[in-house]
VOGU-3710 file (C-alpha; in Angstrom, 3 decimals, decimal comma):
1> xxxxxxxxxx> 0,000/0,000/0,000  1,305/3,464/-0,932  0,066/7,009/-0,703  -0,727/6,771/-4,428  -3,536/4,354/-3,559  -4,876/6,860/-1,055  -4,768/9,591/-3,679  -6,613/7,366/-6,144  -9,385/6,808/-3,597  -9,655/10,540/-2,940
11> xxxxxxxxxx> -9,906/11,310/-6,628  -12,490/8,624/-7,308  -16,069/9,976/-7,191  -17,318/6,547/-6,112  -15,235/6,123/-2,944  -17,253/5,606/0,237  -16,392/5,974/3,900  -16,126/2,202/4,071  -13,632/2,249/1,199  -11,396/4,683/3,050
21> xxxxxxxxxx> -11,693/2,728/6,284  -10,620/-0,420/4,432  -7,542/1,159/2,846  -4,378/-0,205/4,457  -2,149/2,539/5,773  1,331/2,859/4,249  4,330/2,299/6,471  5,771/5,726/5,673  5,003/9,023/3,997  6,862/12,075/2,733
31> xxxxxxxxxx> 7,089/14,983/5,142  8,813/18,327/5,524  11,130/18,142/8,519  13,834/19,902/10,445  16,526/17,850/12,189  17,533/18,006/15,823  21,236/17,617/15,055  21,174/20,773/12,921  19,762/23,242/15,453  23,074/25,121/15,663
41> xxxxxxxxxx> 23,619/25,364/11,906  22,824/29,090/11,811  24,724/30,099/14,943  26,279/33,526/14,626  24,179/34,593/11,652  21,749/37,484/11,669  18,098/36,453/11,498  17,757/37,726/7,945  20,693/35,617/6,777  19,313/32,323/8,078
51> xxxxxxxxxx> 18,108/30,362/5,071  15,181/27,894/5,479  16,206/26,212/2,242  19,238/24,812/4,064  17,433/23,494/7,145  14,196/22,152/5,636  14,261/18,543/4,462  11,857/16,303/2,573  12,069/12,918/4,309  10,262/9,599/4,368
61> xxxxxxxxxx> 9,004/9,123/7,926  6,983/6,358/9,635  3,223/6,794/10,021  2,654/7,625/13,713  0,558/5,498/16,043  -3,068/6,655/16,246  -4,324/7,389/19,751  -7,707/8,011/21,390  -9,441/11,173/20,190  -7,105/11,494/17,211
71> xxxxxxxxxx> -7,331/11,252/13,445  -4,931/10,494/10,623  -5,576/12,756/7,634  -4,374/12,422/4,061  -3,089/15,927/3,360  -3,945/17,244/-0,088  -2,519/20,728/0,550  -1,019/22,854/3,283  0,497/26,327/3,595  3,450/28,154/5,105
81> xxxxxxxxxx> 2,988/30,300/8,190  5,531/32,387/10,025  5,783/29,740/12,744  7,167/27,385/10,088  9,793/30,006/9,304  10,682/30,310/12,999  10,959/26,535/13,201  13,238/26,370/10,165  15,665/29,015/11,432  15,504/27,763/15,040
91> xxxxxxxxxx> 14,330/31,092/16,430  13,634/32,302/19,039  14,524/28,772/20,132  14,626/25,282/18,720  11,212/23,613/18,585  12,791/20,388/19,798  12,499/21,781/23,311  8,735/21,905/22,791  8,710/18,302/21,588  10,803/17,124/24,537
101> xxxxxxxxxx> 8,450/18,767/27,046  5,368/17,436/25,282  6,892/13,980/25,267  6,939/13,996/29,064  3,190/14,611/29,431  2,108/10,982/28,904  3,100/7,664/27,429  1,136/8,575/24,279  2,784/11,972/23,788  6,241/10,366/23,829
111> xxxxxxxxxx> 5,612/9,741/20,088  6,253/13,447/19,463  9,763/13,548/20,947  11,782/12,532/17,906  15,104/13,578/16,309  13,069/15,115/13,462  10,117/17,501/13,516  7,369/17,248/10,885  6,235/20,862/10,660  3,217/22,751/9,348
121> xxxxxxxxxx> 0,094/24,156/10,998  -2,477/24,064/8,179  -4,054/21,338/6,081  -6,926/20,449/3,808  -7,471/16,769/3,187  -9,427/13,604/3,854  -9,825/11,630/7,076  -8,204/8,175/6,812  -8,583/6,808/10,347  -10,080/7,903/13,637
131> xxxxxxxxxx> -9,040/6,682/17,045  -11,198/5,437/19,931  -13,716/7,977/21,186  -14,075/9,859/17,888  -17,717/10,012/16,827  -18,089/13,260/14,846  -15,779/12,336/11,964  -15,512/9,328/9,676  -12,982/8,111/7,129  -13,587/9,888/3,826
141> xxxxxxxxxx> -14,702/13,188/5,385  -13,181/16,191/3,630  -11,750/18,487/6,272  -9,537/21,380/7,167  -7,701/21,533/10,479  -7,050/24,358/12,883  -3,827/24,241/14,854  -4,929/24,278/18,515  -3,848/21,168/20,400  -5,157/20,857/23,967
151> xxxxxxxxxx> -5,344/18,149/26,632  -8,240/19,702/28,644  -7,492/17,840/31,854  -7,338/21,107/33,773  -10,372/23,234/34,594  -8,471/26,280/33,309  -9,156/25,350/29,704  -12,884/24,755/29,930  -14,012/28,365/29,622  -11,545/29,188/26,856
161> xxxxxxxxxx> -9,472/26,300/25,547  -6,624/28,678/24,723  -6,094/28,896/28,501  -5,487/25,174/28,887  -2,091/24,770/30,603  -1,271/22,120/27,983  -2,265/24,306/25,017  0,075/23,911/22,065  0,229/24,861/18,396  0,091/21,732/16,253
171> xxxxxxxxxx> 3,006/21,382/13,857  5,025/23,922/15,830  4,922/22,735/19,445  3,818/19,224/18,451  5,044/16,811/15,814  3,341/15,277/12,745  2,250/18,599/11,200  0,524/19,460/7,968  3,414/19,965/5,525  3,320/16,295/4,684
181> xxxxxxxxxx> 1,333/13,629/2,856  -0,249/12,406/6,115  -0,815/14,311/9,351  -1,830/13,367/12,879  -4,361/15,692/14,532  -6,796/15,633/17,407  -10,360/15,189/16,223  -11,342/18,504/17,818  -9,027/20,236/15,369  -11,154/19,185/12,415
191> xxxxxxxxxx> -13,670/21,364/10,560  -15,580/20,874/7,290  -13,701/21,820/4,145  -15,494/24,699/2,324  -16,974/23,041/-0,758  -16,419/25,904/-3,192  -12,646/25,964/-2,666  -9,849/23,859/-4,096  -7,593/21,934/-1,731  -4,869/24,580/-1,740
201> xxxxxxxxxx> -7,368/27,424/-1,287  -9,046/25,646/1,622  -5,693/24,987/3,322  -4,565/28,612/3,221  -6,848/30,441/5,711  -6,688/28,148/8,772  -4,105/29,561/11,158  -4,163/33,194/10,078  -7,919/33,475/9,551  -8,678/32,077/13,017
211> xxxxxxxxxx> -5,976/34,236/14,605  -7,377/37,394/13,023  -10,927/36,441/14,054  -10,033/36,090/17,729  -7,805/39,148/17,664  -10,382/41,493/16,155  -13,875/40,041/16,439  -14,061/37,734/19,444  -14,932/38,821/22,964  -11,480/37,441/23,827
221> xxxxxxxxxx> -9,923/40,071/21,559  -10,744/43,656/20,596  -14,515/43,062/20,108  -14,524/45,200/16,983  -17,833/46,934/16,231  -19,384/48,822/13,342  -17,766/52,204/12,776  -14,456/51,386/14,453  -11,279/52,661/12,852  -8,787/49,779/12,752
231> xxxxxxxxxx> -5,090/50,298/12,006  -3,762/47,125/10,381  -0,030/46,632/10,067  1,008/44,510/7,096  -2,516/44,695/5,736  -1,808/42,704/2,569  0,154/39,940/4,300  -0,859/36,489/5,459  -2,398/37,733/8,702  -3,265/41,313/7,827
241> xxxxxxxxxx> -5,203/40,354/4,705  -7,740/38,519/6,867  -7,859/41,352/9,394  -8,633/43,742/6,516  -11,469/41,501/5,355  -12,925/41,148/8,870  -12,866/44,925/9,322  -14,660/45,487/6,025  -17,177/42,681/6,600  -17,912/43,934/10,120
251> xxxxxxxxxx> -18,634/47,535/9,186  -15,354/48,922/10,504  -12,901/51,099/8,583  -9,467/49,569/8,032  -6,474/51,864/7,785  -4,071/49,606/5,922  -0,339/49,982/6,474  1,730/48,432/3,671  5,276/48,623/2,350  4,752/49,132/-1,392
261> xxxxxxxxxx> 2,314/50,407/-3,985  1,806/46,841/-5,151  0,614/45,874/-1,679  -1,530/48,995/-1,515  -3,265/47,867/-4,687  -4,036/44,504/-3,098  -5,770/46,299/-0,220  -7,815/48,313/-2,699  -8,863/45,079/-4,399  -10,193/43,890/-1,046
271> xxxxxxxxxx> -12,237/47,079/-0,747  -10,055/49,169/1,553  -9,752/52,881/0,796  -7,505/54,293/3,541  -3,931/53,201/2,922  -0,534/54,243/4,262  2,523/53,170/2,285  5,106/53,311/5,036  8,006/52,957/2,587  6,866/55,763/0,288
281> xxxxxxxxxx> 6,175/58,012/3,268  9,479/56,923/4,857  8,388/56,298/8,439  11,369/55,617/10,686  10,151/54,831/14,181  13,673/54,193/15,493  16,484/56,764/15,328  18,986/54,001/16,016  18,950/50,488/17,409  18,240/51,713/20,938
291> xxxxxxxxxx> 16,253/54,923/20,484  12,713/55,441/19,221  11,626/58,607/17,475  8,368/59,977/18,951  8,176/62,615/16,208  7,531/59,775/13,765  4,726/58,481/16,010  3,146/61,915/15,856  3,592/62,100/12,098  1,813/58,764/11,741
301> xxxxxxxxxx> -1,004/59,943/14,012  -1,429/63,078/11,922  -1,541/61,017/8,728  -4,213/58,746/10,188  -6,370/61,746/11,110  -5,971/63,124/7,583  -7,353/59,873/6,210  -10,188/59,431/8,720  -11,458/63,005/8,782  -9,885/63,836/12,132
311> xxxxxxxxxx> -10,415/60,602/14,040  -7,836/58,441/15,796  -7,924/54,651/15,594  -10,077/52,607/17,981  -8,081/49,412/17,488  -4,539/48,639/16,385  -4,028/45,177/14,899  -0,448/44,504/16,036  1,911/41,754/15,005  5,253/43,323/13,865
321> xxxxxxxxxx> 6,178/43,938/17,513  9,369/45,790/18,379  9,571/47,968/15,278  6,026/49,361/15,476  4,736/48,859/19,007  5,670/52,291/20,372  3,885/53,932/17,454  0,868/51,662/17,915  0,409/52,642/21,538  0,769/56,323/20,708
331> xxxxxxxxxx> -1,704/56,536/17,811  -4,535/54,634/19,505  -7,439/56,824/20,625  -8,171/57,444/24,275  -9,819/54,330/25,644  -8,771/52,347/22,583  -7,206/48,914/22,245  -3,901/47,569/20,974  -4,270/43,834/20,361  -1,105/41,880/19,644
341> xxxxxxxxxx> -0,580/38,307/18,458  3,061/38,198/17,371  6,409/39,985/17,217  7,868/39,277/13,811  10,329/42,175/14,043  11,396/41,403/17,619  9,929/40,430/20,988  11,387/43,241/23,107  8,607/45,844/22,894  9,180/49,411/24,062
351> xxxxxxxxxx> 6,557/52,125/24,397  5,924/55,278/26,413  3,600/54,170/29,195  2,248/57,705/29,718  0,284/57,344/26,502  -1,184/54,089/27,783  -2,178/54,775/31,394  -3,141/58,425/31,110  -5,324/57,733/28,073  -6,873/54,551/29,528
361> xxxxxxxxxx> -5,767/52,413/26,596  -5,614/48,627/26,743  -3,090/46,128/25,439  -4,561/42,679/24,826  -2,464/39,631/24,113  -4,101/37,291/21,619  -2,841/33,874/20,574  -4,422/31,779/17,817  -8,063/30,854/18,649  -10,165/28,334/20,512
371> xxxxxxxxxx> -12,162/25,689/18,656  -15,344/27,758/18,599  -13,546/30,822/17,236  -11,762/28,732/14,608  -15,087/27,110/13,649  -16,796/30,507/13,266  -13,893/31,828/11,186  -14,057/28,757/8,940  -17,849/29,125/8,692  -17,393/32,616/7,270
381> xxxxxxxxxx> -15,028/31,173/4,653  -17,600/28,489/3,799  -20,326/31,130/3,424  -18,214/33,236/1,069  -18,037/36,192/3,479  -14,256/35,924/3,901  -12,012/34,648/1,113  -8,626/32,944/0,857  -5,706/35,229/0,138  -3,640/32,619/-1,668
391> xxxxxxxxxx> -1,109/34,177/-4,017  1,251/31,365/-4,998  1,451/27,590/-4,672  4,582/25,457/-4,312  5,212/21,731/-4,540  6,108/19,829/-1,385  9,657/19,558/-2,754  9,881/23,368/-2,903  8,679/24,078/0,646  12,124/25,412/1,559
401> xxxxxxxxxx> 11,790/28,090/-1,108  8,268/28,897/0,079  9,525/29,378/3,638  12,425/31,484/2,366  10,024/33,764/0,484  7,877/34,242/3,599  10,972/34,839/5,729  12,197/37,546/3,351  8,686/39,051/2,951  8,754/38,340/-0,778
411> xxxxxxxxxx> 5,198/36,991/-0,741  1,690/38,449/-0,778  -1,119/37,033/1,329  -0,561/33,315/1,860  1,578/30,805/-0,006  0,261/27,277/-0,388  1,947/23,906/-0,707  0,588/20,924/-2,641  1,107/17,727/-0,660  -0,819/14,789/-2,139
421> xxxxxxxxxx> -2,717/16,924/-4,646  -0,989/16,441/-8,025  -2,019/19,846/-9,348  -3,872/23,009/-8,415  -7,611/23,446/-8,777  -8,766/20,052/-7,496  -11,298/19,402/-4,750  -14,011/21,913/-5,699  -17,448/20,467/-4,871  -19,737/23,509/-5,205
431> xxxxxxxxxx> -19,101/25,054/-8,607  -22,169/27,304/-8,437  -21,042/29,012/-5,257  -17,480/29,231/-6,547  -18,671/31,051/-9,657  -20,256/33,736/-7,464  -16,995/34,398/-5,628  -14,277/33,437/-8,078  -12,931/36,972/-8,528  -12,543/37,430/-4,758
441> xxxxxxx> -10,973/33,985/-4,397  -8,377/34,841/-7,053  -7,661/38,472/-6,245  -4,244/37,709/-4,725  -3,222/35,585/-7,694  -0,946/36,685/-10,534  0,259/39,770/-8,703
//
C-alpha cells in the first residue's frame, strides 16, 4: 500500500467511507522536517541571513501510532505560516524543546519527541482513520484543520481552551504537522472543508484566519464593532489580509499599512480605501537600534487623522512587535485597544507608558483561537463572506523556497503547498457558489 492508492481513492467519485476505512495505511510518507542535530547550523548569523532552504528537508518518515481522540488525515494541501519560518531558522529557540516537554506529558505523547520535527500548521485533506472515542468524523470526510492542540485535563481550559495549561500549536509545538502527505491531529481540530474551494485554497486560511478572528472580532480580543477605525499593520500579508477583510465585513474602517504600492493595490482590491505606504512616506520609528523617534509616532497619528477626517484609531491590529509597538500605543485613541498576536520584528517591545495609562488604553495579548472561534472563522469562509488570500502555490519539494520567500517578505497574502494533490484546482465540490466568488478567491493571484 502506498500514498498513491490513497490519492486514487480521494480522486475517485465513487469512494465511500467504508472504502477509506478499508484502505491499508502505508508504512511511511513524505514529510517536511527539520533535524535536531542541525539546530546550531545558523549560529552567529543574523536572522535575515538564516536560510530555510538549508534546514528544511523532505524525508520519508513512519506513520505515527493513532491514539484516542485522534485522526490520521491524508493531506492534499497545506500552507506556510511564520511559525514554520521560525521553526526552520531555530528562532527564538529550537522547537525540539517543545517536543521534549510534550513527550513527558504521557506515554502517548512520547511519540512526538523525535530527532526530526514534521512541521506545518495548516491542512486540507481527507480523514483516513479515527481513534477510539471519535464520533463526529468518519474516514472519507473532507476536512480542514485548525492548529490548537489541547489536553483539557485542567479546569483552566474549559471556559476558553486557549487557557489550557497544555495548550500547544500543532506542527510547531507538536510533531506530525501538515506539511506532509499524512498528518496526525486531534479530532477537535477538524472542521468541514469549504466546498467551493480547491484543496490549496481551503488549506490557506486556517491559522491566520482564526488568529485574526479572535484578535479582532471575538470577545477574547478587541470586540470590533461597526464604525471602528482599525489600524492594520502589514494589511496585505498572510495575517493582515484577513484582518482587513474582517474589518470590512464587520462595518469597521481599516487603515491599511503596507510597504509598497503593489501591496496597496491589493488592499484596494479587497475594498479598503484608507492606505498608508510606510516605505513611500518613509516612516522611521527608530532613530537608532536603541532609540525610538516619537516625532515619527506623531507624524503617523497626523496622517491617520488626515485619512479618517480627524479621528484616531479605535483598534490597532499589532503583530510586527518591536519595530512598530511604540507607534501603535501612541496613535490609539483614548480608551482604545492595541491587540497583539506576534512579534515578527522582535519580541522586546518598548513604548511610552504615559500614553497608555493616562489615556486609559488597553493592550490585549491574543494567541491563535479556541475551537469555537476557529469554527466561526471557517464558517465565514464556507459562506463566502471571507475569502482565501492565496497568491502562490509550491510543490512539497519546494517548501524550503516557500519558507524562504515568507521569511524575506517576498510573498503576498498566503503561499500554499501541494502535498498529495498532483495539481492546483482540485477538490471543488460547489461550482455554483465558486462562480459567485471566483474573482474574490483569485484576487491575490498573478500579482
